[in-house]
C-alpha positions as CSV (number, residue, x, y, z in Angstrom):
1,M,9.4,14.3,-17.9
2,N,12.0,11.5,-17.1
3,Q,9.8,8.5,-17.1
4,R,11.2,6.5,-14.2
5,L,9.3,3.5,-14.7
6,K,9.4,3.4,-18.6
7,G,8.3,0.0,-20.0
8,K,7.9,-1.5,-16.5
9,V,4.8,-3.6,-15.5
10,A,3.2,-3.0,-12.1
11,L,0.3,-4.4,-10.1
12,V,-1.3,-2.4,-7.5
13,T,-3.7,-3.6,-4.9
14,G,-6.2,-1.3,-3.4
15,G,-5.7,0.7,-6.7
16,A,-9.3,2.0,-7.1
17,S,-9.1,4.8,-4.5
18,G,-6.9,6.6,-2.1
19,I,-3.0,5.8,-2.1
20,G,-3.6,2.9,-4.5
21,E,-5.3,5.3,-7.2
22,E,-2.6,7.9,-6.9
23,A,0.2,5.4,-7.3
24,V,-1.7,3.8,-10.5
25,R,-1.8,7.3,-11.9
26,L,1.9,8.1,-11.0
27,F,3.1,4.9,-12.2
28,A,1.4,5.4,-15.5
29,D,2.7,8.8,-15.9
30,H,6.2,7.4,-15.5
31,G,5.9,4.9,-18.2
32,A,4.6,1.9,-16.4
33,F,1.9,-0.4,-17.6
34,V,-0.4,-0.9,-14.4
35,V,-2.9,-3.4,-13.4
36,A,-5.1,-1.7,-10.8
37,A,-6.5,-4.5,-8.5
38,D,-9.4,-4.0,-6.1
39,V,-13.0,-5.0,-5.0
40,Q,-14.3,-1.6,-5.9
41,D,-15.2,-2.6,-9.4
42,E,-17.0,0.7,-10.4
43,L,-14.3,2.9,-9.0
44,G,-11.5,0.8,-10.5
45,R,-13.0,0.8,-14.0
46,Q,-13.4,4.5,-13.8
47,V,-9.9,5.1,-12.8
48,A,-8.6,2.8,-15.6
49,A,-10.8,4.7,-18.1
50,S,-9.6,8.0,-17.0
51,I,-5.9,7.3,-17.8
52,S,-5.6,4.9,-20.9
53,S,-6.8,1.6,-21.7
54,N,-3.5,0.9,-23.5
55,T,-1.8,1.7,-20.3
56,V,-3.9,0.8,-17.0
57,T,-6.2,-2.3,-16.6
58,Y,-8.6,-2.8,-14.0
59,H,-9.0,-6.5,-12.5
60,H,-11.2,-7.6,-9.5
61,C,-9.1,-9.0,-6.8
62,E,-10.3,-10.0,-3.2
63,V,-6.8,-10.2,-1.4
64,R,-8.3,-12.4,1.4
65,E,-8.8,-15.2,-1.3
66,E,-5.4,-16.6,-2.3
67,K,-6.6,-17.9,-5.4
68,Q,-8.0,-14.5,-6.7
69,V,-4.5,-13.2,-5.7
70,E,-2.4,-15.9,-7.7
71,E,-5.0,-15.3,-10.6
72,T,-4.4,-11.6,-10.5
73,V,-0.6,-12.1,-10.9
74,S,-1.4,-14.4,-13.9
75,F,-3.5,-12.0,-15.5
76,T,-1.1,-9.4,-15.1
77,I,1.7,-11.4,-16.9
78,Q,-0.6,-12.6,-19.6
79,K,-1.7,-8.9,-20.3
80,Y,1.5,-7.3,-20.3
81,G,4.0,-10.2,-20.6
82,T,5.9,-9.7,-17.3
83,L,5.8,-8.1,-13.6
84,D,8.3,-5.9,-12.5
85,I,6.7,-4.0,-9.6
86,L,4.1,-5.0,-6.9
87,F,2.5,-2.3,-4.8
88,S,0.7,-4.3,-2.2
89,N,-1.4,-1.6,-0.7
90,A,-5.1,-3.0,-0.1
91,G,-6.0,-2.7,3.4
92,I,-8.8,-1.9,5.9
93,L,-8.8,0.1,9.0
94,G,-11.7,-1.4,11.4
95,T,-13.4,0.2,14.1
96,F,-11.8,2.2,17.1
97,T,-12.7,-0.3,20.1
98,G,-10.3,-1.1,23.0
99,I,-8.9,-4.4,23.6
100,L,-11.5,-5.2,26.5
101,D,-14.1,-4.7,23.8
102,L,-12.3,-6.3,20.8
103,D,-14.6,-8.3,18.4
104,L,-12.4,-11.2,17.3
105,N,-14.3,-11.8,14.4
106,K,-13.7,-8.3,13.1
107,F,-10.0,-8.8,14.2
108,D,-9.9,-11.9,12.1
109,N,-11.1,-10.1,9.0
110,I,-8.7,-7.1,9.5
111,M,-5.8,-9.8,9.7
112,A,-7.2,-11.4,6.7
113,V,-6.9,-8.5,4.6
114,N,-4.1,-6.5,5.9
115,V,-1.8,-9.6,6.6
116,R,-2.8,-12.6,5.1
117,G,-3.5,-10.5,1.9
118,V,-0.1,-9.0,1.7
119,A,1.5,-12.2,2.2
120,A,-0.3,-13.8,-0.6
121,T,0.6,-10.8,-2.9
122,I,4.2,-11.3,-1.7
123,K,4.2,-15.0,-2.3
124,H,2.7,-15.1,-5.8
125,A,4.4,-11.9,-7.1
126,G,7.8,-13.1,-5.8
127,R,7.3,-16.5,-7.3
128,A,6.4,-15.0,-10.6
129,M,9.7,-12.8,-10.4
130,V,11.8,-15.6,-9.3
131,D,10.7,-17.8,-12.2
132,R,11.3,-15.4,-14.6
133,N,14.7,-14.1,-13.1
134,I,13.1,-10.6,-12.7
135,R,15.1,-8.3,-10.4
136,G,11.8,-6.7,-9.3
137,S,10.4,-4.4,-6.8
138,I,7.9,-5.1,-4.1
139,I,6.5,-2.5,-2.0
140,C,3.9,-2.9,0.9
141,T,1.8,-0.1,2.6
142,T,2.4,0.0,6.3
143,S,1.7,3.0,8.6
144,V,3.1,4.9,11.6
145,S,1.3,2.2,13.3
146,S,3.8,-0.3,12.5
147,S,6.0,1.3,14.9
148,L,3.8,3.1,17.3
149,A,0.9,2.2,19.5
150,G,-2.3,4.7,19.7
151,C,-2.3,5.5,15.9
152,G,-4.9,3.3,14.9
153,P,-7.4,0.7,16.2
154,Q,-6.3,-2.5,18.0
155,A,-6.2,-4.9,15.2
156,Y,-5.2,-2.3,12.4
157,T,-2.1,-1.6,14.6
158,V,-1.3,-5.3,15.2
159,S,-1.7,-5.9,11.4
160,K,0.7,-3.1,10.5
161,H,3.3,-4.4,12.8
162,A,2.9,-7.7,11.1
163,V,3.3,-6.3,7.5
164,L,6.5,-4.8,8.8
165,G,7.6,-8.1,9.9
166,L,6.6,-9.6,6.6
167,V,8.7,-7.2,4.7
168,R,11.8,-7.7,6.9
169,A,11.5,-11.4,6.6
170,A,10.9,-11.6,3.0
171,C,13.7,-9.0,2.1
172,S,16.4,-11.6,2.9
173,E,14.9,-14.6,1.1
174,L,14.0,-12.6,-2.0
175,G,16.9,-10.4,-2.0
176,A,19.0,-13.5,-3.0
177,H,17.0,-13.3,-6.2
178,G,17.8,-9.5,-6.7
179,I,14.3,-8.6,-5.7
180,R,13.9,-5.7,-3.4
181,V,11.2,-5.7,-0.6
182,N,10.3,-2.3,1.1
183,C,7.4,-0.6,2.6
184,V,5.9,2.9,3.1
185,S,4.7,4.1,6.5
186,P,2.4,7.1,6.0
187,Y,1.3,9.5,8.8
188,G,-2.5,10.5,8.6
189,V,-3.8,10.9,5.1
190,A,-7.2,11.7,4.4
191,T,-8.1,8.9,2.2
192,P,-11.6,7.1,2.0
193,L,-10.2,4.5,4.5
194,A,-9.2,7.1,7.1
195,C,-12.4,9.5,6.8
196,S,-15.3,6.7,6.8
197,P,-14.7,5.5,10.5
198,F,-14.9,9.0,11.7
199,N,-17.7,10.1,9.5
200,R,-15.6,13.2,8.5
201,K,-14.9,15.1,5.5
202,P,-11.5,15.0,4.1
203,E,-10.5,18.6,5.1
204,E,-11.7,17.8,8.8
205,V,-9.5,14.9,8.8
206,E,-6.6,16.9,7.3
207,E,-7.3,19.7,9.9
208,A,-7.1,17.1,12.8
209,V,-4.1,15.5,11.4
210,C,-2.2,18.9,10.9
211,S,-3.0,19.8,14.4
212,E,-0.9,17.1,15.7
213,A,1.8,17.0,13.1
214,V,5.4,17.7,13.7
215,L,6.3,19.2,10.1
216,K,4.0,22.5,9.6
217,G,3.0,24.1,6.6
218,V,2.5,20.9,4.5
219,V,-0.7,18.8,4.2
220,L,0.1,15.3,3.6
221,K,-1.6,13.9,0.6
222,A,-2.0,10.5,-0.9
223,R,0.2,11.9,-3.8
224,H,3.2,12.2,-1.2
225,I,2.8,8.5,-0.6
226,A,2.6,7.6,-4.1
227,E,5.8,9.4,-4.7
228,A,7.6,7.4,-2.1
229,A,6.4,4.2,-3.5
230,L,7.4,5.6,-7.0
231,F,11.1,6.0,-5.6
232,L,11.1,2.3,-4.1
233,A,9.6,1.2,-7.5
234,S,12.2,2.6,-9.6
235,D,15.9,2.2,-10.3
236,D,16.6,5.3,-8.3
237,S,16.4,2.8,-5.0
238,G,18.3,-0.1,-6.8
239,Y,20.2,-0.8,-3.5
240,V,17.3,-0.1,-1.2
241,N,16.1,-3.5,0.5
242,G,14.1,-4.0,3.7
243,L,13.4,-0.3,4.2
244,N,10.6,1.2,6.2
245,F,10.2,4.4,4.3
246,V,8.4,6.5,7.0
247,V,6.6,9.5,5.3
248,D,5.4,11.3,8.4
249,G,7.1,14.6,8.7
250,G,8.9,13.5,11.7
251,Y,6.0,12.5,13.8
252,T,7.4,8.9,14.9
253,V,10.5,10.7,15.9
254,V,9.1,13.2,18.2
255,K,5.6,12.2,19.3
256,G,3.8,8.9,20.5
257,A,0.1,8.2,20.4
258,F,-2.2,10.2,18.2
259,P,-5.0,11.7,20.1
260,I,-7.5,11.5,17.2
261,T,-8.0,7.8,17.6
262,H,-9.3,8.3,21.2
263,E,-12.2,10.7,20.7
């Protein structure tokens, strides 16, 4: 196996489940040392233990709290000596209410996790890379909701548009230091994040997503998104900066709003 991240150090937020867990496993398979950061402590420790204590370490991090983000970056460097890759993946979905019934307290919480949290991770990982002259890679998880309306709840859609803006703003500033900043925008993936608001099983969500998909015969899995993140983390994408890597089977090219969000 060609280990595309051999010897590199990665920090993955939201690393205890879903896309983040798949990225932790895949990055480790490709030779990286990984810190999986999350608030789901039991799950996170299980993920780390199932791989290798020498390769993957779990660390508690609530991304809404900047101090915890800063401490997690410091922990990563103290543990493994450097930081080459940030996969800023932690996020929440929220409830499916219309704009007329929008709960602004819940809106603020989603923005705190999905936008402020991402900004904090870029800030502190970026600082660490600049201070150490590391030509690193920063990847953020966005969504097809970053370019389309109707694919997610109101606050979630706003937050993912904002993350795309953060990536585009940061790629210029950090690019001057040789640091690449990109994002991955998935179509519907049956992760715990996507299943719980619908109170549906993963196979039920996948069936609904596949019924609206443009690309038939393939079920989008968290692994596909992790593979996109792996590409952006590796030297294979050495001149890729400011990209919104859309992994949607052509959905955003062909279609608009996703009906499942309105049921």
